[in-house]
Every structure is written in C-alpha cells, then in structure tokens.
C-alpha positions in Angstrom: -0.1 0.0 -0.1 2.8 2.4 0.7 4.5 1.7 -2.5 1.4 2.3 -4.3 0.7 5.6 -2.5 4.1 6.6 -3.7 3.5 6.1 -7.3 0.2 8.0 -7.3 2.1 11.0 -6.2 4.3 10.7 -9.5 3.9 12.0 -13.0 3.0 8.9 -15.2 6.4 9.8 -17.2 8.6 10.0 -13.8 7.8 6.2 -13.7 7.7 5.4 -17.4 10.6 4.0 -19.6 10.4 5.5 -23.0 11.8 3.8 -26.6 12.7 5.8 -29.3 12.0 4.6 -33.0 13.8 5.8 -35.7 10.9 5.3 -38.3 12.8 4.8 -41.3 15.1 2.3 -39.9 12.5 0.4 -37.8 10.6 -2.0 -39.9 9.5 -1.9 -43.5 6.1 -3.1 -43.9 5.6 -2.3 -48.0 9.4 -3.3 -49.1 10.3 0.0 -50.3 13.3 -0.3 -48.0 12.2 2.1 -45.7 10.3 1.6 -42.5 7.0 2.9 -41.8 4.3 3.3 -39.8 2.8 0.1 -40.6 5.8 -1.6 -39.7 5.8 0.2 -36.2 2.1 -1.3 -35.7 3.5 -4.7 -36.9 6.0 -4.8 -33.8 4.3 -3.3 -30.9 4.0 -6.8 -29.6 7.8 -6.8 -29.1 7.6 -3.3 -27.5 4.7 -4.7 -25.1 6.8 -7.8 -24.1 10.0 -5.4 -23.7 7.5 -3.5 -21.0 7.8 0.3 -22.2 5.6 2.7 -21.8 5.8 5.5 -24.7 7.5 5.5 -28.1 9.4 8.6 -28.8 9.0 8.7 -32.8 11.6 10.7 -34.8 10.0 13.1 -37.5 7.4 11.5 -39.7 6.0 14.4 -41.2 6.2 15.8 -44.7 9.7 16.4 -45.7 12.1 16.6 -48.6 14.2 14.6 -46.3 17.4 16.8 -46.6 18.1 16.0 -42.9 15.9 12.6 -42.7 12.7 14.2 -41.6 14.1 17.1 -39.7 13.6 19.6 -42.5 9.7 19.7 -42.2 7.4 20.7 -45.4 4.1 20.0 -43.7 3.5 20.0 -39.8 0.4 18.5 -40.4 0.9 15.7 -42.7 2.7 12.4 -42.7 5.5 12.0 -45.4 4.3 9.4 -48.2 7.6 7.1 -47.4 5.9 6.4 -44.1 2.4 6.2 -44.8 -0.4 8.9 -44.0 -2.6 10.4 -41.3 -4.8 7.5 -41.3 -1.6 5.2 -40.4 -0.6 7.7 -37.6 -4.2 7.4 -36.2 -4.0 3.6 -36.4 -0.6 3.8 -34.7 -1.9 5.9 -32.0 -4.8 3.8 -31.2 -3.4 0.2 -31.6 -0.4 1.6 -29.2 -2.9 3.0 -26.6 -4.7 -0.4 -26.5 -1.1 -1.8 -25.3 -0.7 1.1 -22.8 1.8 2.7 -24.9 1.7 6.6 -25.7 3.0 7.8 -28.9 5.7 11.0 -28.1 5.9 13.2 -31.5 9.2 14.6 -32.3 8.6 18.7 -33.0 11.2 20.6 -35.0 10.3 24.2 -33.9 13.7 26.1 -34.7 13.9 25.6 -38.2 11.4 24.3 -41.4 12.4 22.9 -44.7 13.0 25.5 -47.5 10.1 23.4 -49.1 7.9 24.4 -46.5 4.9 26.7 -47.9 5.9 29.8 -45.3 9.3 29.7 -46.5 8.4 29.6 -50.2 6.1 32.7 -49.8 8.8 34.3 -47.5 11.6 34.1 -50.2 9.3 35.9 -52.6 10.0 39.4 -51.4 10.7 41.3 -48.2 6.9 42.5 -48.4 5.5 39.3 -48.4 3.1 38.5 -45.0 5.5 35.3 -44.4 8.8 37.1 -44.7 9.3 37.6 -41.2 8.4 34.1 -40.1 12.3 33.4 -40.9 15.4 35.0 -39.5 16.8 37.6 -42.5 19.9 40.2 -42.4 20.6 42.5 -44.9 24.1 42.3 -46.7 25.9 42.2 -49.9 26.0 39.1 -52.0 29.3 37.0 -51.0 29.7 39.5 -47.4 27.9 37.6 -44.5 26.3 39.2 -42.2 28.5 37.8 -39.6 30.9 34.9 -39.0 28.5 32.2 -37.8 28.5 28.6 -38.9 26.4 25.9 -39.6 26.4 22.9 -37.3 26.4 21.0 -40.7 29.8 22.8 -42.1 30.2 26.5 -43.8 28.3 29.5 -43.1 25.0 29.9 -41.6 23.8 32.6 -43.9 22.4 31.9 -47.6 21.7 34.6 -50.1 18.4 34.9 -51.4 18.7 37.4 -54.6 14.8 38.2 -54.8 14.8 39.7 -51.4 18.6 41.1 -51.2 19.1 39.5 -48.0 20.7 36.6 -46.2 18.4 34.0 -44.6 19.9 32.2 -41.1 20.3 28.0 -41.0 21.8 26.9 -38.2 21.7 23.3 -39.7 21.4 22.4 -43.4 21.2 25.2 -46.3 17.4 23.9 -46.7 16.6 24.2 -43.2 16.0 28.1 -42.8 15.7 29.4 -38.9 12.4 30.4 -37.6 11.7 33.9 -36.2 10.0 33.2 -32.8 9.9 37.0 -32.1 7.1 37.1 -34.4 3.6 36.4 -32.7 2.1 35.5 -35.6 4.6 32.6 -36.3 4.0 31.4 -32.6 0.4 31.4 -33.0 0.7 29.0 -36.0 3.2 27.0 -34.2 0.5 26.6 -31.1 -2.1 25.8 -33.4 -0.2 22.8 -34.9 0.7 21.4 -31.4 -3.2 21.6 -30.2 -4.1 19.8 -33.8 -1.8 16.9 -32.8 -2.8 17.1 -29.2 -6.3 16.6 -30.4 -5.0 13.4 -32.2 -4.3 11.6 -29.0 -0.6 11.7 -28.9 1.1 11.5 -25.4 3.7 14.2 -25.6 6.4 16.0 -27.6 10.4 15.7 -27.9 11.4 19.3 -28.6 14.2 19.1 -31.2 17.0 21.4 -30.5 14.6 23.7 -28.4 17.5 25.9 -26.7 17.8 27.6 -30.3 14.5 29.3 -30.6 15.4 32.3 -28.6 18.3 33.0 -30.8 20.1 36.5 -31.1 22.4 36.1 -34.2 23.5 39.7 -34.1 24.8 39.2 -30.5 26.3 35.9 -31.9 24.2 34.0 -29.7 22.4 31.1 -30.4 21.4 29.0 -27.4 19.9 30.2 -24.4 18.9 33.8 -25.7 17.0 35.9 -23.3 13.9 35.2 -24.7 13.8 31.2 -24.5 12.5 30.6 -21.4 9.6 33.1 -21.9 8.9 31.3 -25.0 8.7 28.1 -23.6 6.5 29.0 -21.0 3.8 31.1 -23.4 4.0 27.6 -25.6 3.5 25.4 -22.7 0.7 27.6 -21.7 -1.1 27.2 -24.8 -0.7 23.9 -25.7 1.1 21.3 -23.1 -1.3 22.3 -20.2 -4.3 21.1 -21.9 -3.5 17.5 -21.3 -1.4 14.9 -19.5 1.4 15.0 -21.8 5.2 14.4 -21.6 7.4 17.1 -23.0 11.1 16.7 -23.0 13.5 19.3 -24.6 16.7 18.8 -26.5 19.1 21.5 -25.0 22.7 21.0 -25.7 23.2 24.0 -23.7 21.7 22.9 -20.7 23.4 23.2 -17.2 21.6 21.9 -14.0 20.9 25.2 -12.8 19.3 26.1 -16.1 17.4 22.8 -16.1 15.7 23.7 -13.1 13.6 26.3 -15.4 12.9 23.9 -18.0 12.3 21.0 -15.7 10.7 22.9 -12.8 8.5 20.6 -11.1 5.5 23.9 -11.2 5.3 22.5 -15.0 5.2 26.1 -16.3 7.7 24.9 -18.9 8.6 21.1 -20.0 9.0 17.9 -18.1 12.7 17.2 -18.8 15.3 17.8 -21.1 17.8 16.1 -22.8 21.4 17.4 -21.8 24.4 16.2 -23.3 27.5 17.2 -21.2 28.2 13.5 -20.5 28.0 12.9 -24.3 30.9 15.7 -24.9 33.7 14.2 -22.7 35.3 12.1 -25.6 36.5 14.8 -27.8 39.1 17.6 -27.4 38.4 20.1 -25.3 37.2 23.3 -27.4 36.9 21.3 -30.7 34.2 19.3 -32.4 33.0 15.7 -31.7 35.0 14.7 -34.5 38.2 15.4 -32.7 38.4 12.4 -30.6 39.8 11.7 -27.3 40.0 9.3 -24.6 37.2 9.3 -22.2 37.9 10.8 -19.1 36.4 8.3 -16.4 36.2 10.2 -13.4 35.1 13.2 -15.3 32.4 11.1 -16.8 31.1 9.9 -12.9 31.6 13.6 -11.9 29.4 14.8 -14.6 26.4 12.6 -14.2 26.8 12.3 -10.2 26.0 16.2 -10.7 23.2 15.9 -12.9 21.8 13.3 -10.0 22.4 15.7 -7.5 21.7 18.9 -8.5 18.3 18.1 -10.1 16.9 16.1 -7.0 13.9 17.5 -5.9 14.2 20.8 -8.1 13.8 19.3 -11.6 13.7 15.8 -13.6 16.6 13.8 -15.3 16.2 12.0 -18.7 18.3 9.1 -18.8 20.2 8.0 -22.4 23.4 6.9 -23.5 22.6 6.7 -27.2 20.1 8.0 -29.7 19.6 8.8 -33.4 22.6 11.7 -33.5 24.9 9.3 -31.5 26.9 6.0 -31.7 26.1 2.9 -30.0 26.9 3.3 -26.3 28.3 -0.4 -26.2 31.0 0.7 -28.7 31.4 4.1 -27.2 31.3 3.1 -23.6 31.7 -0.5 -23.4 33.2 -3.0 -25.0 31.6 -4.3 -28.3 33.9 -7.6 -29.2 34.8 -10.0 -26.2 32.6 -8.5 -23.9 29.6 -7.1 -25.9 26.8 -8.7 -23.7 28.5 -8.1 -20.8 29.1 -4.5 -21.7 25.9 -3.7 -22.6 24.0 -5.1 -19.5 26.6 -2.9 -17.2 25.8 0.6 -19.4 21.8 -0.5 -19.0 22.2 -1.2 -15.2 24.1 2.2 -14.8 21.1 3.7 -16.4 18.4 2.3 -14.7 19.5 2.7 -11.7 19.7 6.3 -11.6 16.8 8.9 -11.2 15.0 10.1 -14.1 13.2 8.8 -17.2 15.3 6.1 -19.1 15.1 6.2 -22.6 16.2 3.3 -24.9 17.0 3.6 -28.6 16.0 1.0 -30.9 18.4 -1.7 -31.0 20.2 -0.6 -27.5 18.1 -3.3 -26.0 19.8 -5.8 -28.3 23.6 -4.5 -28.0 23.7 -3.1 -31.6 27.1 -1.8 -32.8 28.6 0.7 -34.5 29.3 0.1 -38.0 32.7 0.5 -40.2 31.0 1.5 -44.2 32.8 2.7 -46.7 32.5 6.3 -47.3 30.0 5.7 -50.2 27.8 3.6 -48.2 26.9 6.4 -45.4 24.1 8.5 -46.0 24.2 11.2 -43.2 24.3 14.8 -44.4 26.2 15.9 -41.3 29.0 13.1 -41.7 29.3 13.4 -45.4 29.9 17.3 -45.2 32.6 16.5 -42.6 34.1 14.1 -45.0 34.2 16.7 -47.7 35.5 19.8 -45.4 38.2 17.8 -43.9 39.6 16.3 -47.3 39.7 19.7 -48.7 41.9 21.0 -45.2 44.3 18.3 -45.9 43.1 15.5 -43.0 44.1 12.2 -44.2 41.8 9.4 -45.0 42.7 7.4 -42.2 42.3 10.3 -39.6 38.5 11.1 -41.2 37.3 7.7 -41.4 38.5 7.1 -37.6 36.4 10.1 -36.5 33.5 8.9 -38.7 33.8 5.4 -37.2 33.6 6.6 -33.7 30.9 9.6 -33.9 29.0 9.4 -37.3 25.1 9.4 -37.0 24.7 6.5 -39.3 25.9 4.4 -36.5 22.7 4.1 -35.0 20.6 4.9 -38.4 21.2 1.1 -39.7 18.2 -0.8 -40.0 16.8 -3.0 -36.8 18.3 -6.3 -36.5 15.1 -8.2 -36.4 16.3 -11.6 -37.6 19.3 -13.5 -39.2 17.1 -13.4 -42.3 18.2 -11.5 -45.6 18.7 -7.5 -44.7 18.1 -8.2 -41.0 14.3 -9.1 -41.4 13.8 -5.3 -41.8 12.6 -5.4 -45.5 12.4 -7.4 -48.5 13.4 -4.7 -50.7 16.7 -3.0 -50.8 17.4 -1.2 -47.6 17.9 2.8 -47.6 21.0 2.3 -45.7 23.2 -1.0 -45.7 22.3 -3.3 -42.7 25.5 -3.7 -40.2 26.4 -7.1 -41.1 26.8 -8.6 -37.7 23.0 -9.0 -37.7 23.6 -12.6 -38.3 24.7 -13.1 -34.5 22.7 -10.1 -33.0 19.3 -9.7 -33.7 15.7 -9.7 -31.6 14.5 -13.3 -32.9 17.5 -15.0 -31.5 17.8 -12.9 -28.1 14.0 -13.3 -27.3 14.5 -16.9 -27.0 17.8 -16.8 -25.1 17.3 -16.0 -21.3 20.6 -14.4 -20.9 20.5 -11.9 -23.7 20.7 -8.3 -23.7 17.0 -8.1 -24.5 15.9 -10.1 -21.6 18.4 -8.1 -19.2 16.8 -4.7 -20.5 13.4 -6.2 -19.9 14.2 -7.4 -16.3 15.2 -3.6 -15.7 12.1 -2.1 -17.2 10.3 -4.5 -14.7 12.4 -3.5 -11.8 11.8 0.3 -12.6 8.2 -0.6 -12.4 8.6 -2.6 -8.9 10.9 -0.7 -6.9 9.9 3.3 -5.9 13.3 3.5 -4.4 14.4 3.7 -7.9 12.1 6.7 -9.0 12.2 8.7 -5.4 15.3 7.5 -3.9 18.4 10.3 -3.6 21.6 9.2 -5.3 25.5 9.3 -3.5 28.3 8.6 -5.4 31.2 6.0 -4.3 34.2 5.5 -5.0 34.7 8.9 -6.5 38.3 8.2 -7.1 38.3 4.9 -8.4 39.4 4.8 -12.3 37.5 1.5 -13.2 34.2 1.3 -10.8 31.0 3.3 -11.2 29.6 2.9 -7.9 26.5 4.7 -6.1 23.5 4.1 -4.3 20.0 5.1 -4.0 18.1 5.7 -0.8 14.5 6.6 0.2 12.9 6.1 3.6 12.0 2.4 3.1 15.0 1.2 1.0 18.7 1.2 -0.1 20.0 0.2 -3.4 23.6 -0.1 -4.2 24.6 -0.1 -8.0 28.4 -1.2 -8.8 29.6 -1.1 -12.4 33.1 -2.5 -13.9 34.1 -0.3 -16.6 37.0 -2.4 -17.3 38.5 -5.5 -18.7 39.8 -7.1 -15.6 38.7 -7.9 -12.2 38.5 -5.0 -9.7 38.0 -5.1 -6.0 34.9 -3.2 -4.6 36.2 -2.2 -1.3 32.5 -1.5 0.2 31.0 -5.2 -0.2 31.2 -6.4 3.2 28.6 -3.6 3.9 26.3 -5.2 1.2 26.8 -8.7 1.2 23.8 -9.9 3.0 21.4 -7.9 0.6 19.2 -8.9 -2.3 20.4 -9.0 -5.8 18.1 -7.6 -7.9 19.8 -7.6 -10.9 23.4 -8.9 -12.1 24.8 -9.1 -15.6 26.7 -12.4 -15.3 24.8 -15.9 -15.4 25.1 -15.9 -11.6 26.5 -13.6 -8.9 29.9 -14.1 -8.5 31.6 -12.7 -5.1 30.7 -9.2 -5.5 33.8 -8.0 -3.7 35.9 -8.9 -6.9 33.6 -8.1 -10.1 34.5 -9.4 -13.0 35.2 -7.5 -16.4 32.3 -5.1 -16.9 30.2 -6.8 -14.2 27.5 -5.0 -12.8 25.4 -5.8 -9.8 22.1 -3.9 -8.2 21.7 -5.1 -4.2 19.0 -4.1 -2.0 18.7 -3.8 1.4 
C-alpha cells in the first residue's frame, strides 16, 4: 500500500520507460527499403513484451528528407514514405490499447525551405510570411557575421529576390524560424494543439534551446527570450493534456534545467542534456576531434546531474539516440565483452533517477559500423568528410572519426532476425545493414534468457516494482576509482547499491562487506559471483 501511494504521487512519465524509434530504420512493411508506420504497428507486440510505456517517434511529417525528416515541409501531414494520417491515427490507437503512448518529435527551430511559409517568405521582403524567418541585409558574398552551420560552412544563405541572407543553423535547406514574430508562434501553437487533439502522449522538442536566438549578438542557445517563449508555448498547448515534454538542449546546465523541468510544470517535463556526451572529444573542439573518455569526469558529470536536479527538476537518462553512436561501442566493449558491457551500461542507466530512454536496438546491444564512405547517408557526416578532405586531413584520420561518432552508426536497420536484410525489409534497405545481424538480432535474443534483450526487460520491470529507483536520493561511491562506477539510491524504506566495472579486468569493490547480505536485484553475469571482486564489465544491483 505504501509503494502504491508513492506511485500515485508521481507523474506517469516519472515512472515510465520511453523507447525511441527512428522510423525509416525500424521495420519496412511494404518492401520499399524504408521503415514506416505500419511497420511500427506490426512490432508493437515486441515493444509490449519489452515493457516500455511510450514511443518517441523521430519525425514522420512531410519532408524532402534532406536531414532525414528534421526538415519539415508540412507539420500536419505524414510523409508518404512513412504512410499517411490514417496510419498515424491507427498507430496512436493500436499503441494506446497496449498502454503505450506516442511522443511526436517537434522541430520548432527551423523548417524545410520547401515549407509553404518559406516559399512565400523568399518572394519579397513585403510578403506576409517573410518575417516568419530570420533575415539580415547584406551584400552577396559578404556574410552578416561569422556564424557557422552545425553541418559545416556559413550559417547564412543569399536570396537575390530579397537582397538578403537567411539564417540556417543546420542545412542550407533548413531556414531558421523567427520566434520573435507572434503570428508565427500562434501558427505553431495551433499546430501543436491539432496533434494533441489527435491523441498524442507528448512531444520531444528538437534543439529547443535555439529558438530564442540572437544572431546579431552571436547568441544561438539560451537567448534572453528562450524561457518566456517556452512558458508561453506550454501554457497555450501542453497544459491542455497529461503530456510528457522533453527538450533537446545541448547548452543545458543543471541550473538551467531547474527552469526547463521545474516541478511547477511551467515549462517542460525534462530536458536532454549532453554534458556527458561531449567528454570524449578534445576540449573546445568538435565531436569529430576524438579524445579518450575521462572516466572520473564522466562519473562526476552524471553524478552532478543526479544530485543537482533532485527535488528541483527531472533527469532524462540516455546513452545513445539517433544522433549518437552506439553506447556499447562507445563506452563498453563491443567485441569479447559485448553482452556483458551492454548489460552493464543498462544497469548504470536504469539505477539512476530520471526517465530512462532506450534507443531502438540498444536493447539488443547493437554496435557501430565501419562502412566505406559511399555507403553512408548522413548529411552531417558527408559534409564533414568533404570539409576535412579539403583541409588536408588524411583519409585514415577522417574515417576514424566517422567510425567513432558518425550518426549513421545508430541509423542502420533494426536487426530483427538473421534473414536477409536483418529481417528489416524484403526490398533494398535505404542504408546498408550492420553485417553482424546474423549474430545480434531480436529473434535470437528473445529466446535466449541470458540475452541483452531479456536483461533490459528485467530492468524495465524493476523500474516498475522498486519505488526507490524512482524517488531515492543519489550518492556517488568510490569517486576516485578509475574503473568502478558505484552509487546508492535511498528513500525512507529501501537502499539500493549499483556497482559497474568499466574495465576488462577483475576489480575489487572495497565496500562489499556492507552489502553481502542484501538482495541481488540484477546481475549481468549468469550468476552473481563474489561481488567483492567484480569480473570484467560486471554490474550488480543490490537492495537492503
């Protein structure tokens, strides 16, 4: 009864596990090589078996697909490659019957240059839609300032018809919206409410920290109007239903996250912050400039977010997504200890406070790929290759960065079986499958009780049965240990220990005697050993 009362005081999304689907790579129902909405419907039983509560759906809106759907040309229609609005409604209904909510991916910082708004906006300065976007006067060939695009090159593009430049923080085909215009904001709120009325369970807000941009001051993230805009949007839209809202905010700090995820609900449910995801690169440089992971710093950063947001906000818990490489290849060992390290990373994540996110295939321990350059599809990666070639980087150096950090690592087709094309499609997949699908696939892992999939399934269930994992306070242990990540979670009723060995050697855990009589909730080896000495990549979760 006490556990039930505690759960009744929590928001549904604080107790949920969310599964991200990258639709074009999930399951192809019509053999055209591209995953689709009917494909997701066909795999709902799989997701129900895993135990997840919601699906975060990467963009399925109508789009020219310059940036795989993050360049939207119609917010209120479905791109034909994925299906149609009837398919979307069918997915919402079918998932709902299984207790699974659908979270839409909203891209509100920019549109496609093929959106009707921008087609009108570029006709002349007098057009009513011109001010829906960010323009600056200038002379062709002389940019308004030195802002650069995240996808390489200048962030400004000349439009002769207007005699002006428009801002694009990403692809040249993704012009930035002007949130200072109240008419634009009204259009956006109407669109969001239209989706709420169709029954969606929430929204993930792409690069939301950029909508308050101040380009003349060279401020892209966290502009002075950012939080007022989010509060207005929340009041006009999100408050109408029991939704989860998560903002992608690369610039977030714990202090800024207090605003984003304030328990008063004035802004969002939570944010994706990426501080732990920027550690394995050279300081002050891009993600492509590789550096070893500073493990002590990694522990400090994750722990800082755990302690600083406790009772002040809410964490999102993730180690990979559609923009990031596979976590077992990045933070674990995707060779000899692939299964052990994939489970270890899952234990680390699921033991923390916040809402866990599983990216498709993560629950199988899917790995990075090493393709030839002409087999990749991501615009960011291909632009990087061209730019660094022109700058004189060696082929080996460029490809090493791509193998480690390229977004296509996470975008290869979901590995359903050892059948042709990993059981993803009977046609030719839009991007090559990871060749290891004959070994790593859902069909085999569902049968094998010791698989990564079944371990994730167990952890999802633990989140629902152990309130301490939802509301317990966090304390880091062994802070200076170069190989162990250990922490406790504690509430008034229970205390849980999580210990993870991040190395391929046996490591002594000095506090084992304090826990040797506890209940083992999870262990990533077939049977718990002497937890005073953890085996390579071993992880244990103990309650007392």
